[in-house]
N, C-alpha and C positions, 0 to 999 in steps of 0.2 A: 134337123141337122144329121148327117152323117158323122160315123167316129172313126179316126184312124187310132189303134191301140199300138202303142211304141214298147217296143222289149229291149231295152237297153242293158250295158253290164259290161265288164271285162272280157277278154276273151278266155274261152274254156270255162266258163261259170254254168252254161248248160241252155244257153239263149235258143239255139236251133231246136231243141228238143222241147222246150216248153211251148216255144211258138207253134210248131206242128201238133201238140195236143190242143192247145187252146184254137186253131183254126179249123181243127176237126170237129170241136164243140159248136163253134159259131157257123160252121160250113162256108169257109171263107178261106182268101189266097192270102200270100205270104209276101212282101215285098222285101228283098235284102238289100238293106244300107251298109252292108261291110265292101268296103271299096276293094279289097283285094280279091272279092269272089266274082268280081265282074270278068274276070279275064279266064277264057278257056283255055290258056296254057298251063295256067296256075290252078292247080286241083289237090295233089298230097299237100303241099305246104299253107295251105289256106281255110284246110278244115272245111270244106264244103259239104253240104250236106250230101251223104251217099245216095246212090240211085233208088232204094227204099223209100228213103226221105222224101226223095224228090217227085216218088209215085204216089206218095200217100195224100200231098197237099202241092197245088200249083203253086210255084215259085216264081217270081219277077226278077231281073238283072241278076241271073246266074248264068254266066258264060256268054256275054252278050257282047264282051268287048276282046280284042286282040292287044296282046302286051304293045304292041308297036301302034296301038290308037293314041291321040290325043284326047284324053275326057279330063273334065272339072266339075267342080261341086255345082257350078252353075248348071252346067248341061243336066247334072242329076236331078236338080231341082225342078228344072223345068220338063223333063220327061217323066219325072214322078207325079207328079200335079196333074198333067195330062192323062196319065195311067189311072190315077185315083178319079178321075173325072167319067172314065169309063167303068171302072169295076164297081164305083158306087151306083150304078145304073141298077145292078143285080144284088148288090150287097149293102147292108146299112154299115156295116163295120169292116173294116181291112187292117190288116196287122202288117206293121212293119219292124223290123229286127236287125239288130248289129250292134258292133262296139264302136264304129266311127261316128263319135258324136255331131260331130258338124254336118255329117250329113244327114243325119236326122232332125237337127235344128234346122237345116236348110229349109226341109219341108214342113216342119210343125212352125216354124216360124217366120222363114224368108230370109235370104240373103242380103245383107247390104250391098246398095247399088254401089258397088265400086268400078274405077275405070278397068276396062280390059289390060291384056296381056301388051306389054312395051317391050318388043324385043332386044332392041338396043340396050336399055337399062338392065334387062334380064340377062344379056349375054355379059355384059361386063359384070355384073353381081356374081354368074356363076365364075366369070375368071379369078373374081377375088376369092370365091369359096376354093378355088383350087390351090392359089399359090400363097393365100395367106391364112387358109383356115376358117372354118365356122365363126371361131370367137373374134376375128375380126370384124365380120357382119355384125354377130351380136352388139359389141360396141358400139357400132355405127346406128344400129336401130335405137340403142339405148339413148344416144344421144339425140336422135331425132324427133324420137316417140317415145320418151319414158313409159307414159301410160300403157299405150300399146304394148311395150316390150314384157310390161307387167302380166299382160294376160293371155299370150299366147306360150307356146311351148318352145322356148328358146334353144333344145336340141334337135329340133327338128328344121333341117336345110331349107326345107319348101316353104314353110311359114314364115321363117325369117326374110328370106327374100322376098316372097310377096308382099310383105310389109313394107319392107324397104323400097320395093319397087314403086310401090303405090305413093311412098313419101315423095322417092325422088319424081316420080311422073309429074304429081299433082302439085307439089309445094305444101300439102296438107298432111298433117299426120295422121297417120291409118286410123287411130283411133278417134278422132275426130269426125271422119267419115264414116265411121261404125257406128254414129248415135242417130243416124237417119232413122226415120220411122218405118217398122216393119211392114210390110203388106198384110192386109186381111185375109183369113183364110176362111173357106166356106165350110168348113168340117170343124169338128169338136177331135181334140188330141188328149187321149187319156196316154199319162206317160209312166210307165214302172221299169226300175231296174232290178236286176238280180245279182247276187253274190253269195260262196259260200263264205265259210270262215277263211282267214288267209292262209292257213297251213293246208287246208284241202284244196284250196285253188292252185297254188303252188304246187302241192302234189300232182294235182290234176294236169296241169301244164307240163311237167317233168314227162309224164306218163306220155300226154298226148306227142309230145317231141319224140321220144323213144319210138312209138307206133307208126310216126310218119315216117321216121328211118326206116322200119323194117317194111314199111309200105313201097319203100323204093322213093323218097323223097330226093335221095342224090341223083339217082338215074334221071328222074324229073329236073333237077338243077342242072345237069351235065347237058342235057338237050337243050338247055335255054341260055347255055352260056353264050352264042353270039349273040344274044339279045341281051347281057346283062347291063348296058349302058341306058337301057329305057328305064324312065321312072318309075314304072308300074313295078320292076323288078328289085328298086332299092329298098328292101323290106326284109323285116326279120323272116329268118328260114332260109331266105336265097342269098342274101350279101353275104353269110357267113361261110355257107358251102361254097360260092363263087371265090371267097379268099382260100378256102382250101384247096381248091382246083388249081388257083394259080401258084400252090406251095406257100401261102401265108400263115397257115395253121395245118397242125395234124388233124386229122378227122375227128378224133377224141376232143382236142381244144375247139373244135367249130362246133359240134354237138353241145357241148358245154354253153358255148357262148349262147347259142340259139336259145337254150333253155333260160339262161341268164337275162338275156336282152328280151325275150316274151315274158318273164316274170317282171324285168322294169317297166314294160309296154302296159302290162297289166294293172297295174300300179299307177301309170299315167292315166290309162283311162278311168279308173276308181276316183281319182281326184278330180277329173273333169265332172264325172257324172253327179258325185257328190256337191260340186259347185254349182247344181242346177237343182234349185228347191222345188220345183215343179215335178222331180220324179218321186215315186215312191217306193220304198225296198222291200226285196223279201229275199229270204233264203231259197234257192233254187226247188227243193223238196218240201216248200210249204204250199203245196198244189190247191189244197181245198181254200185257203185263206184268199190266195191268188185269185182264183176263180169267183169265190164270193165277192171281193172287191171290183172284178171286172165287172161282173153282173148286176151290183149296184150302182157303179157311176154309169154304166151305159143304159141302165133304165131311167136315168137321170137327165 
């Protein structure tokens, strides 16, 4: 059996640096499962590996899309499985790293076989979001599928709209359809997650945002202003600066909001990973124990 080593955890935890260290030891490549790093126009605000890091180890799914492209988790699952089939011909182990937990899970466990997008229903729900706000969609989902509503991030409008779309299109609760059997995988998955202490993590996040601003994040966002309506750009670090450019906030307020929203996002990531019992946790600086754990488990 081949093995997929998954490294998860919150943003700014040090996943990229750790993955590169391990990849060099194992002589393998890295699959990025960070859904924001797919987009070639989004560089500074997504904390992509730098040119030195990209040169040190082969990375996949970095700069593969434009912000104008439609892309979803189902395509990522399909494309990653095809890539793994090819990579496993020359490597016994491949590394996948990212903080987008559902993307990691789609590859290791498989997606539920849910219906495709229904444009009419989707457009109607988007209109409700614009006119009545997210809370109206949250209330509707809780009414139609309380079990499903308890399992998703209700603060993420994309997740709420998708769950409601499925309920309305099929007449069946989203949570019921999720209970279908997951497809079998032809490889083993070894899952680890890393995070420093909370104070250290939050300080890293604040420092990262400051560095992004020094490195030209505002200029990057300004160039992307004509594309601000695309879903890929409705994300932390970009929406706040779009608001600044539209006069909604001062620059100081926008930077403060980026830090706050990134900390909130990291907290949600931690909650998601900690709710999965199959991840083994480490401090990012605990490299000897991480390597020992990987080597022992890959040997088995």
